[in-house]
N, C-alpha and C positions, 0 to 999 in steps of 0.2 A: 845016823842023823846028818842032815845037810849042814855044812859049816856056814855060819853067818857071813863069813868072808866070801864064800862062793855065791851066796844069794846077792850080796852087794855087787859083786863082780858082774853077775848076769844082769842085774838091774842096770848097771852102767852100760853094758853092751847093748841092751835093748834101747836104752835112752839114746845112745850114739846112733843106732840104726834108725830110730824114729826121727831123729834130727836130720840125719843124712837124707832120708826119704822125703821129709818135709822140704828140705833145701832143694832137692832135685825137682820136686813138684813145683816149687816156687819159681825155679829157673825156667821150667817148661811153660808155666803160665805167663811169666814175664816175656819170654821169647814169642809166644803166641800173640800176646797183646801188642808187642812191637810190630810183628808181621802184619797183624790186622790193621793197625794204625797206618803203617806204611802203604798198605793196599788202598786204604781210603784216601790217603794223601795223593797217591799216584793217580787214582781215578779223578780226584778233584783237579789235579794239575792238567790232566788230559782235557777235561771239560772246559776249563778256563782257557787253555791254549786254542781249542776249537772255537770257542766263543770269540776270543780276540781275533782270530783269523777271519771269522764271519763279519765281525764289526769293521775290520779294515777294508774288506771287500765292499760292504754296504756303504761305508763312508765314502770310499773312492767313487762308487757309482753315483751316490747322491751329489757329490761335488761336481761330477761331470754334468749331471742334469741341471744343477744350479748354474753352472758356467754357460751351458747352452741357453738356458732361459734368460740369463742376464744379457748375453750377446744378442739374442733376438729382441729383447726389450730395448737395448741400446740402438739397434738398427731401426726399430720403429720410431724411436725418439729422433734419431738423425734424419730419417725420411720425413717425419712430420715437420721438422725445422726447415728442411729444404722446400717443402710445399708452402711454407709461410713466406718465403722470399720471392 
């Protein structure tokens, strides 16, 4: 007949194995989750960086066009004033 002590010991061993296995799986899931989140954040960072670069270029071009337009308007105003004299 199996000793009750032996049954209890085996039960504790199984419990320990189950807990270790669950802890390992938990670590794997946690690491996978962190890696997934980091990948998403890296992609978001890339998109934002590209968007910012595009905005800087577009703003610069828009400012140049505005400057040229204002300069042309100023020349027109100055010429019109000269014609009035």
